[in-house]
C-alpha positions in Angstrom: 8.8 -28.1 11.8 7.3 -24.9 10.4 8.8 -24.5 6.9 8.5 -20.7 6.7 6.4 -21.0 3.5 3.0 -19.4 3.0 0.8 -21.3 0.5 -2.2 -19.7 -1.3 -5.2 -22.0 -1.0 -7.8 -21.3 -3.9 -11.5 -21.2 -3.2 -13.5 -22.4 -6.3 -16.8 -21.5 -4.5 -16.2 -17.7 -4.4 -19.1 -15.5 -5.4 -18.8 -12.0 -7.0 -19.0 -9.0 -4.7 -22.1 -6.8 -4.7 -21.6 -3.4 -3.2 -23.6 -0.2 -2.4 -21.2 2.7 -1.7 -21.5 6.4 -0.9 -18.6 8.7 -1.2 -18.1 12.4 -0.6 -15.0 14.4 -1.3 -13.5 17.6 -2.6 -10.4 19.1 -4.2 -9.1 22.6 -4.0 -6.2 24.2 -5.8 -4.6 27.7 -5.6 -1.5 29.4 -6.9 0.3 32.5 -5.7 -0.4 31.8 -2.1 3.0 33.0 -0.6 4.7 34.1 -3.7 4.2 34.2 -7.5 5.8 30.7 -8.1 4.0 28.6 -5.5 0.9 26.2 -5.8 -1.1 24.4 -3.2 -3.4 21.4 -3.7 -5.7 19.9 -1.1 -8.0 16.9 -1.5 -10.0 14.6 0.7 -12.7 11.9 0.5 -14.8 9.8 3.0 -16.7 6.7 2.0 -19.0 4.1 3.4 -20.0 0.8 1.8 -22.1 -2.3 2.4 -20.6 -5.2 0.5 -22.4 -8.6 0.1 -20.0 -11.5 -0.6 -17.0 -9.4 0.1 -13.9 -11.3 -1.0 -11.8 -11.3 2.2 -8.3 -12.8 2.4 -6.8 -13.9 5.6 -3.5 -15.5 6.6 -2.9 -18.3 9.0 0.7 -18.2 10.1 0.9 -21.9 11.0 -1.9 -24.0 9.5 -2.2 -27.6 10.9 -4.2 -28.5 7.7 -0.9 -28.4 5.8 0.8 -31.0 8.0 2.6 -33.6 6.0 5.4 -36.1 6.5 8.8 -35.7 4.8 10.3 -39.1 4.3 13.8 -37.6 3.6 14.1 -35.7 6.9 11.7 -37.9 8.9 9.9 -34.7 10.1 6.4 -33.5 10.1 6.3 -30.2 8.0 3.7 -27.4 8.4 3.2 -24.4 6.2 1.3 -21.2 6.6 -1.7 -20.4 4.3 -3.5 -17.5 2.7 -7.1 -18.2 2.0 -10.0 -16.2 0.5 -13.7 -16.3 1.5 -17.0 -14.5 0.9 -18.4 -12.6 3.9 -20.9 -9.8 4.1 -19.1 -6.7 5.3 -19.3 -3.0 6.1 -16.4 -0.8 5.0 -15.7 2.9 5.7 -12.7 5.2 5.7 -11.1 8.5 4.9 -8.4 9.7 2.6 -6.7 13.0 2.3 -3.7 14.6 0.6 -1.9 17.9 0.4 0.9 19.1 -1.9 2.8 22.4 -1.9 5.3 23.4 -4.5 7.4 26.4 -4.9 10.2 27.4 -7.3 13.0 24.9 -6.5 11.2 22.5 -4.1 8.0 20.6 -3.2 6.5 18.7 -0.3 3.4 16.6 0.2 1.5 14.5 2.7 -1.0 11.7 2.2 -3.2 10.0 4.8 -5.3 6.8 4.4 -7.5 5.4 7.2 -9.5 2.3 6.1 -11.9 0.5 8.4 -14.2 -2.5 8.1 -16.1 -5.2 9.9 -18.1 -8.3 9.0 -21.8 -7.7 9.3 -21.9 -10.3 12.1 -19.4 -8.2 14.0 -16.2 -10.2 13.3 -13.0 -8.8 12.1 -12.0 -8.9 8.4 -8.6 -10.2 7.4 -7.7 -7.9 4.6 -8.3 -4.4 5.9 -5.1 -2.4 5.1 -3.1 -0.6 7.7 -3.5 3.1 8.3 -0.9 4.8 6.2 0.8 8.2 6.2 3.1 9.2 3.3 5.5 12.2 3.5 7.3 13.4 0.4 9.8 16.2 -0.1 12.2 17.0 -2.9 14.0 19.6 -5.0 13.4 20.8 -8.5 16.6 22.6 -9.6 15.2 22.7 -13.1 11.7 22.4 -14.5 12.5 19.0 -16.1 14.4 17.5 -13.1 13.1 16.4 -9.7 14.6 14.3 -6.9 13.6 13.7 -3.3 12.7 11.3 -0.5 9.4 9.6 0.4 8.7 8.2 3.9 5.8 5.7 4.2 4.6 5.1 7.8 2.1 2.3 8.5 0.3 1.7 11.7 0.1 -1.8 13.2 -3.0 -3.9 12.4 -4.2 -6.1 15.2 -7.9 -6.2 14.3 -7.7 -9.6 12.6 -9.7 -12.9 12.7 -8.7 -15.6 15.2 -5.6 -17.5 14.0 -4.3 -14.7 11.7 -1.1 -13.0 12.6 -1.1 -9.3 13.6 1.0 -7.0 11.5 3.3 -4.6 13.3 3.8 -0.9 12.3 6.6 0.0 10.0 8.4 3.0 8.5 10.1 2.9 5.1 12.1 5.5 3.2 12.5 5.6 -0.6 14.6 7.9 -2.8 13.7 8.9 -6.3 14.8 11.1 -9.2 12.9 11.9 -12.4 14.1 13.7 -15.6 11.5 14.8 -18.2 13.2 16.8 -20.9 10.8 19.2 -22.8 13.2 20.0 -25.6 15.8 18.3 -27.7 16.0 14.8 -29.1 14.8 13.3 -25.8 11.7 15.5 -25.6 8.7 13.3 -24.7 10.9 10.8 -22.7 10.8 10.3 -19.0 13.7 8.7 -17.2 13.2 7.8 -13.5 15.2 5.9 -11.0 15.0 5.2 -7.4 15.9 3.2 -4.4 13.0 1.6 -2.5 13.4 0.7 1.2 16.6 2.8 1.3 17.4 1.7 4.9 16.8 -2.0 4.2 14.1 -2.4 6.8 12.3 -5.7 7.4 8.5 -5.2 7.3 5.2 -6.7 6.2 2.2 -5.1 4.5 -1.0 -6.4 5.9 -2.4 -9.0 5.2 0.7 -10.5 3.6 2.3 -13.2 5.7 5.8 -12.7 4.2 8.1 -9.7 4.5 8.5 -7.2 1.7 11.8 -7.1 -0.3 14.8 -5.3 1.1 16.6 -2.5 -0.5 15.6 -2.4 -4.2 17.0 -0.4 -7.1 14.7 0.6 -10.0 15.2 2.3 -13.4 12.4 3.2 -15.8 12.4 4.7 -19.2 9.2 5.8 -20.9 8.5 7.7 -24.1 5.3 9.5 -25.3 4.7 9.8 -29.0 
């Protein structure tokens, strides 16, 4: 019987990574584009890397090597496993972001497209999913902001044999932040939020287990 547990299997023979990477990118900012209060920020970067002894993690959903007998139930139990290995790899990808803000509101978008293959042509187990992040919110005062953030992830099916594919997902978070600039709380930042607002069930590649459901967060920070 599959137990539903994923067990990390350490690899004491791991070697450190050695990488040669090239990256090119740019950033542009402007203000007063549509009116006197607005600002626009654009950024983007592309990279390519050759990594020797790349530390790759891969998940086996049901690993026969974990088979054991449970004398209490009289059943054979099988776990899933997460393992790490060294493999020579080539990585490349692209990242871009844009943010526009005007008096009273803001919006942003971010895109990440990572790619990678083993030098021998095989798939890697730990290449993240393509990710698109959309953010929008209101700033009724200069020290107060609240809004929503949607994170969309594409499915990942370029995986080694025996590793589970990861389906695409969409998650919505809500957040609020208060940073008073004057008074006894000047220098403090109070932020709160609800992650996974719609309580979706999803995985982030290469994790074999689902992410937490709806989560509530509260954070207080003070600069001095």
